[in-house]
PAZAPA-4460 file (N, C-alpha, C; in steps of 0.05 Angstrom, whole numbers, plus 32768, in hexadecimal, padded with zeros to 4 digits):
% residues 231
    n_x    n_y    n_z   ca_x   ca_y   ca_z    c_x    c_y    c_z   seq   type   mol
   80D9   799A   7E84   80C6   7984   7E87   80AC   7988   7E76     1      M     A
   80AB   799D   7E66   8093   79A2   7E57   808A   798B   7E45     2      I     A
   809D   797F   7E35   8094   7968   7E25   8088   7951   7E35     3      P     A
   8094   794C   7E4D   808A   7937   7E5E   806F   793E   7E6A     4      N     A
   806C   7957   7E72   8053   7961   7E7D   803C   795E   7E69     5      A     A
   8043   7961   7E4F   802F   795F   7E3A   802B   7942   7E31     6      M     A
   8038   792F   7E40   8036   7913   7E3A   8042   790B   7E20     7      L     A
   8054   791B   7E15   805E   7915   7DFA   8073   78FE   7DFB     8      L     A
   8082   78FC   7E10   8098   78E9   7E11   808E   78CD   7E0D     9      F     A
   8078   78C6   7E1A   806E   78AA   7E1A   8059   78A5   7E05    10      M     A
   8050   78BA   7DF8   8039   78B6   7DE6   803F   78BA   7DC8    11      S     A
   8050   78CE   7DC2   8054   78D4   7DA6   8071   78D1   7D9C    12      F     A
   8080   78C0   7DAA   809B   78BA   7DA1   80AF   78CF   7DA7    13      G     A
   80A9   78E1   7DBA   80BD   78F5   7DC1   80D5   78E7   7DCE    14      Y     A
   80ED   78EC   7DC4   8104   78DD   7DCC   8116   78EA   7DE1    15      K     A
   8110   7903   7DE7   8121   7911   7DFA   8113   7912   7E15    16      G     A
   8121   790A   7E2A   8116   790C   7E45   8125   7920   7E55    17      S     A
   8117   7935   7E5F   8124   7949   7E6F   8125   7942   7E8D    18      L     A
   8118   792C   7E94   8117   7924   7EB0   8116   7906   7EB2    19      S     A
   8124   78FB   7EC6   8124   78DE   7ECA   810A   78D5   7ED7    20      N     A
   80F9   78E7   7EE0   80E1   78DE   7EEF   80C7   78E5   7EE0    21      I     A
   80C7   78FA   7ED0   80AD   7902   7EC4   80A3   78EE   7EAF    22      S     A
   80B5   78DE   7EA4   80AC   78CA   7E90   8098   78B7   7E9E    23      W     A
   809C   78B1   7EB7   808B   789E   7EC6   806F   78AA   7EC9    24      Y     A
   806E   78C3   7ED0   8053   78D0   7ED3   8044   78D0   7EB9    25      I     A
   8053   78D7   7EA4   8047   78D8   7E89   803C   78BD   7E82    26      S     A
   804C   78A8   7E86   8044   788C   7E7F   802C   7884   7E8F    27      A     A
   802B   788A   7EA9   8015   7881   7EBA   7FFB   788F   7EB3    28      M     A
   7FFD   78A9   7EAD   7FE4   78B7   7EA5   7FD8   78AC   7E8C    29      L     A
   7FE9   78A7   7E78   7FDF   789C   7E5F   7FD4   7880   7E63    30      I     A
   7FE2   7870   7E73   7FD9   7855   7E78   7FBE   7854   7E86    31      S     A
   7FBA   7866   7E99   7FA1   7868   7EA7   7F8A   7870   7E94    32      M     A
   7F91   7882   7E82   7F7D   788B   7E6E   7F74   7873   7E5D    33      L     A
   7F87   7861   7E57   7F80   784A   7E46   7F72   7834   7E55    34      L     A
   7F7A   782F   7E6E   7F6F   7818   7E7D   7F56   781E   7E8E    35      L     A
   7F53   7837   7E95   7F3C   783E   7EA7   7F21   7837   7E9B    36      Y     A
   7F1B   783D   7E81   7F01   7835   7E77   7EFC   7817   7E79    37      P     A
   7F10   7807   7E75   7F0C   77EA   7E77   7F07   77E1   7E93    38      L     A
   7F17   77EC   7EA6   7F14   77E5   7EC2   7EF9   77EF   7ECD    39      A     A
   7EF0   7806   7EC2   7ED7   7811   7ECC   7EBE   7802   7EC0    40      R     A
   7EC0   77FC   7EA6   7EA9   77F0   7E99   7EA7   77D2   7E9C    41      G     A
   7EBE   77C5   7E9E   7EBF   77A7   7EA0   7ED2   779F   7EB6    42      F     A
   7ECC   77A7   7ECF   7EDF   77A5   7EE4   7EEA   7789   7EE9    43      R     A
   7ED8   7776   7EED   7EE2   775B   7EF4   7EF0   774E   7EDD    44      R     A
   7EE5   774F   7EC5   7EF3   7744   7EAD   7F0D   7752   7EA8    45      N     A
   7F0D   776C   7EAC   7F25   777C   7EA7   7F3B   7775   7EBB    46      S     A
   7F33   7774   7ED5   7F47   776F   7EEA   7F4F   7752   7EEC    47      N     A
   7F3D   773F   7EE8   7F43   7723   7EED   7F4D   7715   7ED4    48      L     A
   7F47   7720   7EBC   7F50   7713   7EA3   7F63   7725   7E94    49      I     A
   7F5A   773D   7E8E   7F6B   774F   7E7E   7F84   7758   7E8C    50      G     A
   7F82   7760   7EA5   7F99   776A   7EB4   7FAE   7753   7EB8    51      A     A
   7FA4   773C   7EBE   7FB6   7725   7EC3   7FC6   771E   7EA9    52      V     A
   7FB8   771D   7E93   7FC5   7716   7E7A   7FD9   772C   7E71    53      N     A
   7FD0   7745   7E73   7FE2   775B   7E6B   7FFB   775C   7E7C    54      I     A
   7FF8   7758   7E97   800F   7758   7EA8   8022   7741   7EA2    55      A     A
   8016   7729   7E9D   8026   7711   7E98   8035   7713   7E7E    56      L     A
   8026   7719   7E68   8033   7719   7E4E   8045   7732   7E4A    57      F     A
   803D   7749   7E57   804D   7761   7E55   8068   775D   7E63    58      G     A
   8067   7751   7E7B   8080   774B   7E89   8091   7737   7E7A    59      T     A
   8085   7723   7E6F   8093   770F   7E60   80A1   771B   7E47    60      S     A
   8093   772E   7E3A   809F   773C   7E23   80B7   774B   7E2B    61      Y     A
   80B6   775A   7E41   80CD   7769   7E4B   80E4   7757   7E52    62      L     A
   80DE   7741   7E5F   80F4   772F   7E67   8101   7722   7E4F    63      Y     A
   80F2   7719   7E3C   80FD   770B   7E24   810D   771E   7E13    64      I     A
   8103   7737   7E10   8110   774A   7DFD   8126   775B   7E0A    65      N     A
   8123   7761   7E24   8136   7773   7E30   8145   7767   7E49    66      F     A
   813A   7752   7E54   8145   7745   7E6C   8148   7757   7E84    67      E     A
   813A   776D   7E84   8139   777E   7E9C   8120   7790   7E9A    68      N     A
   811A   779D   7EB1   8101   77AC   7EB3   8105   77CA   7EAF    69      Y     A
   811E   77D2   7EAC   8124   77EF   7EAA   8125   77F8   7E8D    70      K     A
   810E   77F7   7E81   810C   7800   7E65   80FA   7819   7E65    71      V     A
   8101   782D   7E56   80F1   7846   7E54   80ED   784E   7E36    72      M     A
   8104   7854   7E29   8102   785E   7E0E   8100   7847   7DFA    73      R     A
   8107   782F   7E02   8108   7818   7DEF   80ED   7814   7DE3    74      E     A
   80ED   780C   7DC9   80D4   7807   7DBB   80C9   77EC   7DC2    75      S     A
   80B0   77EB   7DC9   80A2   77D2   7DCF   8089   77D0   7DBD    76      C     A
   808E   77CD   7DA3   8078   77CC   7D90   806C   77E8   7D8C    77      G     A
   8053   77EC   7D94   8046   7805   7D8F   804A   7819   7DA6    78      I     A
   805A   7812   7DBA   805E   7824   7DD0   807A   7822   7DDA    79      M     A
   8082   7834   7DEC   809C   7834   7DF8   809C   7821   7E10    80      T     A
   80B4   781A   7E18   80B6   7808   7E2F   80AA   7814   7E48    81      G     A
   80AD   782F   7E4C   80A1   783C   7E63   8083   7839   7E63    82      G     A
   8076   783C   7E4C   8059   7838   7E4B   8051   781C   7E53    83      M     A
   8060   7808   7E49   8059   77EC   7E4F   805D   77E7   7E6C    84      L     A
   8072   77F2   7E78   8076   77EF   7E95   805F   77FB   7EA5    85      R     A
   8056   7812   7E9D   8040   781F   7EAB   8026   780F   7EA9    86      A     A
   8021   7804   7E91   8009   77F4   7E8E   800A   77DB   7E9F    87      I     A
   8022   77CE   7E9F   8025   77B6   7EB0   8021   77BD   7ECD    88      I     A
   802D   77D4   7ED6   802A   77DC   7EF2   800D   77E0   7EFA    89      G     A
   7FFD   77ED   7EE9   7FE1   77F2   7EEF   7FD1   77D8   7EEF    90      L     A
   7FD8   77C5   7EDD   7FCB   77AB   7EDD   7FD1   779C   7EF6    91      C     A
   7FE9   779D   7EFF   7FF0   778F   7F18   7FE0   779C   7F2F    92      V     A
   7FDD   77B7   7F2F   7FCC   77C4   7F43   7FAF   77BB   7F43    93      G     A
   7FA4   77B6   7F2B   7F89   77AB   7F29   7F87   778F   7F35    94      C     A
   7F9C   7780   7F30   7F9D   7764   7F3B   7F9F   7765   7F59    95      M     A
   7FAE   7778   7F64   7FB0   777B   7F81   7F95   7782   7F8D    96      V     A
   7F86   7793   7F80   7F6C   779B   7F89   7F59   7783   7F8C    97      Y     A
   7F59   7772   7F77   7F47   775B   7F77   7F50   7746   7F8C    98      E     A
   7F6A   7741   7F8D   7F74   772D   7FA0   7F70   7736   7FBD    99      F     A
   7F74   7750   7FC2   7F70   775B   7FDC   7F53   7758   7FE5   100      S     A
   7F40   775E   7FD3   7F24   775B   7FD9   7F1C   773E   7FDE   101      N     A
   7F29   772C   7FCF   7F25   770F   7FD3   7F2D   7706   7FEF   102      Y     A
   7F45   770F   7FF8   7F4E   7708   8013   7F3D   7716   8028   103      L     A
   7F34   772E   8023   7F24   773D   8036   7F0A   7730   803C   104      K     A
   7EFE   7722   8028   7EE4   7715   802B   7EE6   76FB   803A   105      A     A
   7EFE   76F0   803E   7F02   76D6   804A   7F01   76D9   8069   106      K     A
   7EF6   76C5   8076   7EF7   76C2   8093   7F0F   76B0   8099   107      E     A
   7F23   76BC   80A5   7F3C   76AD   80AA   7F40   76A8   80C7   108      I     A
   7F4E   7693   80CD   7F54   768C   80E9   7F6C   769C   80F3   109      T     A
   7F71   7699   810D   7F88   76A7   8119   7FA2   769D   810D   110      R     A
   7FA3   7683   8108   7FBB   7677   80FC   7FC0   7682   80E0   111      A     A
   7FAB   7685   80D1   7FAD   7690   80B6   7FB6   76AD   80B6   112      Q     A
   7FAC   76BC   80CA   7FB4   76D8   80CC   7FD2   76DA   80D2   113      E     A
   7FDB   76C8   80E4   7FF8   76C8   80EB   8009   76C0   80D2   114      M     A
   7FFE   76AD   80C3   800D   76A5   80AA   800F   76BC   8097   115      F     A
   7FF9   76CB   8093   7FFA   76E2   8081   800C   76F8   808B   116      L     A
   800D   76FB   80A6   801F   770F   80B2   803C   7707   80AD   117      S     A
   8042   76ED   80B1   805D   76E3   80AD   8065   76E6   808F   118      L     A
   8051   76E1   807E   8056   76E3   8061   805E   7700   8059   119      A     A
   8052   7713   8066   8059   772F   8060   8076   7735   8068   120      D     A
   807E   772B   8080   809A   7730   8089   80AE   7723   8075   121      V     A
   80A8   770B   806D   80B9   76FD   805A   80BA   770B   803F   122      V     A
   80A3   7715   8036   80A2   7723   801D   80B2   773D   801D   123      L     A
   80B0   774C   8033   80C0   7764   8036   80DE   775E   8035   124      I     A
   80E5   7749   8044   8101   7741   8044   810B   7739   8028   125      G     A
   80FB   772A   8019   8102   7722   7FFE   8105   773A   7FEC   126      C     A
   80F3   774D   7FEE   80F4   7765   7FDD   810D   7775   7FE3   127      I     A
   8114   7779   7FFC   812C   7788   8003   8145   777A   7FF9   128      L     A
   8144   775F   7FFB   815B   774F   7FF2   815F   7752   7FD4   129      F     A
   8149   7750   7FC5   814B   7752   7FA8   8154   776D   7FA0   130      V     A
   8149   7782   7FAD   8151   779E   7FA6   816E   77A3   7FAB   131      M     A
   817A   7797   7FC0   8195   779D   7FC7   81A9   778A   7FBB   132      S     A
   81A1   7771   7FB5   81B4   775D   7FAB   81AF   7754   7F8F   133      R     A
   8197   7759   7F84   8191   774D   7F6A   819C   775D   7F53   134      G     A
   819B   7751   7F3B   81A4   775E   7F23   818C   776A   7F15   135      D     A
   8190   7773   7EFC   8179   7780   7EEE   8163   776C   7EE8   136      L     A
   8169   7753   7EE3   8154   7740   7EDE   8143   773A   7EF6   137      R     A
   814E   773C   7F0E   813F   7736   7F26   812A   774B   7F2B   138      S     A
   812B   7762   7F1D   8116   7776   7F1F   80FA   776C   7F18   139      G     A
   80F9   7756   7F08   80DF   774B   7F01   80D2   773D   7F19   140      F     A
   80E1   7736   7F2D   80D7   7728   7F44   80C8   773B   7F57   141      V     A
   80D1   7754   7F58   80C6   7767   7F6B   80A8   776C   7F68   142      I     A
   809D   7770   7F4F   8080   7774   7F4D   8070   775B   7F57   143      P     A
   807B   7743   7F53   806D   772B   7F5D   806C   772B   7F7B   144      I     A
   8082   7731   7F88   8083   7732   7FA5   8072   7749   7FB0   145      L     A
   8072   7760   7FA2   8062   7776   7FAB   8044   7770   7FA8   146      M     A
   803D   7761   7F94   8021   7759   7F90   8016   774B   7FA8   147      F     A
   8024   7738   7FB2   801B   7729   7FCA   801D   773A   7FE3   148      F     A
   8033   7749   7FE6   8036   775A   7FFE   8020   776E   8001   149      L     A
   801B   777E   7FEC   8006   7793   7FEE   7FEA   7787   7FF0   150      V     A
   7FE5   7771   7FE2   7FCB   7764   7FE3   7FC5   775B   8000   151      S     A
   7FD8   774F   800D   7FD4   7745   8028   7FD0   775D   803C   152      I     A
   7FE0   7771   8039   7FDE   7788   804C   7FC3   7796   8049   153      V     A
   7FBB   779C   8030   7FA3   77AB   802B   7F8A   779A   8030   154      T     A
   7F8C   7780   8032   7F75   776F   8038   7F6C   7772   8055   155      S     A
   7F7E   777B   8066   7F77   777D   8083   7F77   7763   8091   156      G     A
   7F81   774E   8085   7F80   7733   8090   7F9A   772B   809D   157      Q     A
   7FAA   773E   80A5   7FC2   7736   80B3   7FC8   774A   80CA   158      N     A
   7FDC   7744   80DA   7FE1   7754   80F2   7FEA   7770   80EB   159      Y     A
   7FF9   7774   80D5   8005   778D   80CF   7FF2   77A1   80C1   160      F     A
   7FDB   7797   80B7   7FC9   77A8   80A8   7FC0   77C1   80B7   161      S     A
   7FBA   77BD   80D1   7FB0   77D4   80E1   7FC4   77EA   80E3   162      K     A
   7FDE   77E4   80E1   7FF2   77F8   80E3   7FF5   7809   80CA   163      Y     A
   7FE8   7800   80B4   7FE9   780F   809B   7FCE   781D   8096   164      F     A
   7FBB   7819   80A7   7FA1   7826   80A4   7F9E   783C   80B9   165      D     A
   7FAD   7852   80B5   7FAD   7867   80C8   7FB3   7882   80BA   166      N     A
   7FB2   7898   80C8   7FB6   78B2   80BC   7FD2   78B5   80B1   167      K     A
   7FE6   78A9   80BF   8001   78AC   80B6   8006   789F   809B   168      G     A
   7FFB   7887   8098   7FFE   7878   807F   7FEF   7887   8068   169      A     A
   7FD7   7891   806F   7FC8   78A0   805A   7FD6   78BA   8053   170      K     A
   7FE3   78C7   8066   7FF2   78DF   8060   800A   78D9   804D   171      L     A
   8017   78C3   8052   802D   78BA   8040   8022   78B5   8024   172      L     A
   800A   78AA   8022   7FFE   78A6   8008   7FF9   78C0   7FFA   173      G     A
   7FF0   78D4   8009   7FEB   78EE   7FFD   8004   78FC   7FF4   174      Q     A
   801A   78F6   8003   8034   7903   7FFD   8045   78F3   7FE9   175      L     A
   803A   78DC   7FE0   804B   78CA   7FD0   8055   78D7   7FB6   176      S     A
   8045   78E8   7FA9   804E   78F4   7F90   8064   7908   7F96   177      L     A
   8061   7918   7FAC   8076   792B   7FB3   8090   791C   7FBA   178      Y     A
   808D   7906   7FC9   80A5   78F6   7FD0   80B2   78EB   7FB7   179      I     A
   80A2   78E0   7FA4   80AD   78D5   7F8C   80BC   78E9   7F7C   180      Y     A
   80B1   7901   7F78   80BD   7916   7F68   80D6   7921   7F76   181      L     A
   80D4   7926   7F90   80EA   7934   7F9D   8101   7922   7FA5   182      L     A
   80FD   7907   7FA6   8113   78F6   7FAE   8128   78F5   7F99   183      H     A
   8120   78F9   7F7F   8134   78FA   7F6A   8145   7913   7F6C   184      V     A
   8138   792A   7F72   8147   7942   7F76   815B   793F   7F8E   185      V     A
   8151   7933   7FA3   8163   792F   7FBB   817A   791D   7FB3   186      A     A
   8174   7908   7FA3   8189   78F6   7F9B   819F   7904   7F8B   187      R     A
   8197   7915   7F79   81AA   7924   7F68   81BB   7936   7F79   188      K     A
   81AF   7943   7F8D   81BE   7955   7F9E   81D3   7946   7FAF   189      I     A
   81CA   7930   7FBB   81DC   7920   7FCC   81F4   7916   7FBB   190      I     A
   81EF   790B   7FA4   8204   78FF   7F94   8215   7915   7F86   191      Y     A
   820A   792D   7F83   821A   7942   7F78   8230   794B   7F8C   192      F     A
   8229   794D   7FA5   823C   7956   7FBA   824C   793F   7FC5   193      Y     A
   8241   7926   7FC5   824F   790F   7FCF   824D   78F8   7FBB   194      R     A
   825B   78FA   7FA5   8258   78E5   7F90   8261   78C9   7F98   195      P     A
   8272   78C7   7FAD   827C   78AD   7FB5   8270   78A4   7FD0   196      K     A
   8259   78AF   7FD7   824C   78A8   7FF0   8244   788B   7FF0   197      I     A
   8246   787D   8007   823D   7861   8009   821F   785F   8006   198      R     A
   8216   7848   7FFC   81F9   7845   7FF6   81E8   7848   800F   199      M     A
   81F0   783C   8025   81E0   783E   803E   81DD   785B   8047   200      G     A
   81F3   786A   8047   81F2   7886   804E   81E2   7897   803A   201      R     A
   81E5   788F   8021   81D6   789D   800C   81B8   789A   8010   202      A     A
   81AF   7882   8017   8192   787D   801D   8189   7890   8033   203      Y     A
   8198   7891   8049   8190   78A2   8060   8190   78BF   8058   204      I     A
   81A5   78C8   804A   81A7   78E5   8042   8191   78EC   802F   205      A     A
   818C   78DB   801B   8176   78E1   8008   815B   78E1   8015   206      I     A
   8157   78CE   8027   813D   78CD   8036   8138   78E6   8047   207      G     A
   814D   78EF   8055   814A   7906   8066   8146   7920   8056   208      L     A
   8156   7923   8041   8153   793A   8030   8138   793B   8022   209      L     A
   812F   7924   8019   8114   7922   800C   80FE   792A   8020   210      T     A
   8101   7921   8039   80ED   7928   804D   80EC   7946   8052   211      A     A
   8103   7952   8054   8105   796F   8057   80F8   797E   8040   212      V     A
   80FF   7975   8028   80F4   7982   8010   80D6   797F   800E   213      M     A
   80CB   7968   8015   80AE   7963   8015   80A1   7976   8029   214      V     A
   80AC   7979   8041   80A0   798B   8055   80A0   79A7   804B   215      V     A
   80B6   79B0   803E   80B7   79CC   8034   80A3   79D0   801E   216      L     A
   80A1   79BD   800B   808E   79C0   7FF5   8072   79C0   7FFF   217      V     A
   806B   79AD   8011   8050   79AC   801C   804A   79C5   802C   218      M     A
   805E   79CF   803B   8059   79E8   804A   8054   7A00   8038   219      G     A
   8063   7A02   8022   805F   7A17   800F   8043   7A14   8001   220      A     A
   803B   79FC   7FFB   8021   79F8   7FEF   800B   79FF   8002   221      D     A
   800F   79F8   801C   7FFA   79FF   8030   7FF7   7A1D   8032   222      H     A
   800E   7A2C   8033   800C   7A49   8034   7FFF   7A55   801C   223      L     A
   8005   7A49   8005   7FF8   7A53   7FEC   7FDA   7A50   7FED   224      R     A
   7FD1   7A39   7FF6   7FB4   7A34   7FF8   7FA7   7A46   800D   225      K     A
   7FB6   7A4B   8023   7FAB   7A5C   8038   7FA8   7A79   802E   226      K     A
   7FBB   7A83   801F   7FBA   7A9E   8014   7FA4   7AA0   7FFF   227      R     A
   7FA1   7A8B   7FEF   7F8C   7A8B   7FDB   7F70   7A8B   7FE7   228      A     A
   7F6D   7A7D   7FFE   7F54   7A7C   800C   7F4C   7A97   8017   229      A     A
   7F61   7AA6   8022   7F5C   7AC0   802D   7F55   7AD4   8017   230      K     A
   7F61   7AD1   8000   7F5C   7AE3   7FE9   7F40   7ADF   7FDF   231      A     A
***
């Protein structure tokens, strides 16, 4: 993973990928390096104008040229498809931030709160349906649905928001990188020993194995820090 750790895969045309997951980290780090100065210095213009246009035209470019969202090595002008995907993802995140703050500042009625709560349930159902039944082109729908889902939840203006504002949810956020990295390892292990496993059982097995691996890694990291503190 050394070339990916050095950010070479997404920045200097490195064509060999030693991992199916490290390209994403490389692309996100470089994208943040590019977008952060704009978001920091010109927040509202960057988030409300720049991010919207980049997300819209970037997604349109991917759809017109590739008809799917799973591009990594493909050339997209001056960057790879993975870089463009990362930039689009961060721009959508900026849009979520602004829309969430807009909703948060509103005084809503009980009926409006119930409507937003129902909207979240419908959005989750739509996302799960698209993920399980859709084709490659339907992948473009998921970021749109996620935009509204996350914006509503983080605004605190619905019934379910309070259930995501707790120590458990924050702990999952802290563990998200470990979960992301280790779930791929768990997936490879499960499919190596059970290549014909059913999808439903595979989800359960991968989830359980990932949870065990995260606990072991976090435990080892905790012991390392404890020993370092004593030293």
